[in-house]
N, C-alpha and C positions, 0 to 999 in steps of 0.2 A: 459734440458736433461730429459730422461724418468722419468715419475712420477711412483714411485714404489708402493706406498701404500696410502690408504685413510681410515680414520676412523671417524665416527660421535662421538661426545662427548656423555656421558651417558644420558644427558637430551635432546640431539638432537639439541641444539642451535648452535653448532659449528661443522665444518668439518675441520679436520686436514689432510694435504697432505704432503708427503715427496718425495724427488726425488734424482736422481743421481747428481744433482747440489749442494748437501750438505745442502740444505735448507729445513726447515719445514715451511709451510704456514698455517695460521689459517683463516678460512673463516666463514662468517655468513651463516649458513646452509639454510636460507630462502631467503635472498636477494642476496647471492653470492658475497657480498662485502668482500674485504680482511681486516682482523682485525690486523694481526701481522705476521711478518716474524722472525723466530728464526734461528740464525746461530751459529755454534760452532763446528760442526764436520769437520774433515780434509779431509774426503772422502765421497763418496755418501752414502745416507741413504736407507736401504732396508726395514725397517719396523718401525711402531710406534704403541703405545698402550696407551689407557687412563686408569687411575686409576678409580675405581668404582664411586668415588665421583666427578670425573671430575676435581679435583684440580691439578693433575699431568699428564704429558705426558712423556712417555719414548720412546727413539729412538735408533735403532740399525744400526750400520754403518760399512762400509768397513774399517774404521780406527781402527777396533777391539774393539771399546768401545761402551758402552751404556750411553747415557746422560739422566738424569731425569730433567725435566723442570717444574717450578712452573707456573701454569696458572693464579695465582694472579698477579705475578710480570713479567711474560713472560721472565723469565731468568733461566739459568742453576743452579740447586741446588746441583747436585752431578754427578760424572762420575764413572761408574762401569767398572773396568778393570780386565781382567783375560783371556778372550778368546785369543787364539794365532793366529787366522785368522779372516776373515770377520765375523761379527755378522749379521746373515741373518734374524732372526725372534725373536719375543718376545711377551709376554703377562703377564698381572697382574693376580693374583688370585682374587677371589671376595672380600676378605677383604683388598686387595691392600697392604698387608704387605710383600708379596713375589712377585718376578718377575721370570719368566722362560724365558730362551733365548737359542737359538740354532745357530750353526755357521758352517763355513767351516772347523773348527778344529774337526768336527764330534762329538762334545760333546753337551750335554744339561746341562745348569747350572741353579741352583736355587739360587736366591739372596735374602738376607735380605735387604729390601728397606731402613729401618730406619738407619741401620748401614753401608749400602753401601758395604756389604761384601758378597762374595760367600759362601753359606752354603754347597753346594753340587755340585760335578761335576760328571755327569753320562756318562760313556763311552758308549754312546747311539747307535751309528751307525758306519758303515764302509764307509760312504760317507758323504758329507756335509748335515747338517740338514736344511730342508727347511721350516718347520712349527712346532710350539709348542703352546700348549694351555691348560688351566685348564678346568675342568668340573664345573658345576654350583655351587657346594659347596666347591670347592677347594681341594678335597681329591685326585683327580686323575690328571695326566698330560698325554696328548697325544703328540707324536712327530712323524714326518715322515722325510724321507730322500731320497737322490738320489739312495740309495741302494734298494729302493722299499718297505722297511719295515715300518709298522706303529706299534709303541710300546705304550703301556699304562703303566704308572708308578704310584706307590704309592707316593704321593707328600711329605709325611712325612719321609718315610724311604729311598726313592730313589730306591726302589726295582722294577724291571721290572715284572709286573703282567701278561702281555699278549703281544704276537706279532701277528698282523694281517697281513697275507701275501697271495697274489694272486698267482695263478699258474704261470702266465707269468711274474709276478714281474716287472711291468713298473716303471719308475722313479716316485716317489710320490712328487708332487709339493706343495700340501696344504692339511691340515687336521684340523678339528675342531669338538668339541662335539656338538651334537644337544642340543637345550635349555633344554631338560629333561635329558641329559647325558646318555640316554640309547643307543644312536646311535652315530657313528662317520661318518662325511662326509669327503671323501677323493677325491682329484683331482689328476689324474695321466696323464702322458705324452703319453697316447695312446688315447687321446681325449675322456676320460670317467670320469664321477663322480660316485663314489660308496658310498652307504650308508651301513655301517657295523653295525650289532647288537653286542654290546660289550659283552653281556652275552654269546652268542653262538659262538662268533668270526666268524660269517658268513656274507657274503655280501648278503643283502636282496633286494637291489634295485640298478639298474644302470641307469644313465642318459647320453644320448648321443645326438649329433647334433652339438655341438660346436667343434672347432678345437683347440687342445692343444698337440703339439709335441715337442716344443722347450723351452718354457719359463715356469716359475713358476707363474701360474695364480691363483688368489684367487677366492674362491667361498663362498657363505654365504646363510644362511637361512633367509627367510622373514616370520614373524609370526604375522604381524600387522593386516592383513586382509586375511584370508586363509593361507595355508601353502605352501610355494614355495621355490625352490632352484634357486639361481641366480649365474651366472658365466660370466666372460669375455671370449673372444675367440680370437684366432690369426687371424681370418678373419675380425677383427675390429667390431665385433658385440657383443651384450650382450644377453644371453639366459636366459629365465625364464621358469622353469619346474614346473608342479604340483607335489608336494612332493609324493603324494600317487599314482597317475596314471602314473607318469613318462612322461606324455605328455609335449611337448614344447608348452607353453601357448602363448608366445610372443617372438619375436626377435627384439631387439632395435638396430636401425641403425643410424649412425651419425658420429662416430669416423672414422678417416682415417688411423689408425695404430692399432697394437695389443692392445687389452684392457687388461692391466695387472691387474688392481685392480677394484674391485667393493665393495661397502659398502651399507648396508641397514639402514635406519633411525630407531631408537629404538621404536618410537611410531606412526609414520606416514608412508603413502605409498610413500616413496621417496627412490630412488636408486641413489647413486653417482657412477660415473665411471671415470676412467682416462686411459691415453694411452701413447704410446711410442713416440720417437723423432719426427716423422712426424706430430704429432698432440698433442700439449702440452696443450690441453684443459681438464678441468674437467667438466663433464656434470651432471646435476641434472635432473632426470627423475621423473615425478609426475604422480601418478595414479589418473586421474580425473573421 
């Protein structure tokens, strides 16, 4: 079934993938060999996240739970429960003592990882939350939703500091802070990626060329050699833009279905991509 998400481990040695088949698979990021399969969710998995030290993996599922997995033992160490509908997205803070999650119950939740308890429930949006992420020092959280709003929160108090909103307000599929936290990259279902300046709350760059009208596609930054933006596309392609000039540098072709997920390697020029039912392959693309 559709592969929903892919994430490289912090040191880049492993690639984790998760799918609607309720399974997480761990792969050797260089050889492509499978290392382990993790099963425990009762429904499909929407998102996964690595802790900063690579010792834990968290997964968000339609079964309304989040499972924390030990990467030493390859087994479940805790289950976080509290969302009242599908858990769609999650991410660790840089210290990995907190986890943020968002779901179809329209809330953003902040969890104490060690205690396995919800610290805060933010009544964040008026539609399902599609992406949540911390900034580089863990002080801010960004969230986006099908209501088209992007909100920036104080991670400690849970206060909404800012709402970024576009005139035409398209459904927002994905959002993440730039590595320097000064900008937020947002993917919207009008086939556009926008780079927002967090200080001025203005959209400073737009990236187009890919197709995104229906699904929540992920986009990411690549900063290992030059500065690029990478996104999947509903026409089965992967687009790479120059961050500054907004030009499409390259289009990667090979998948046969919607490319839902892309991930960039932390220190090498490798992109991983995965796709939907008609093409259940994960592809690793290398810049030679």
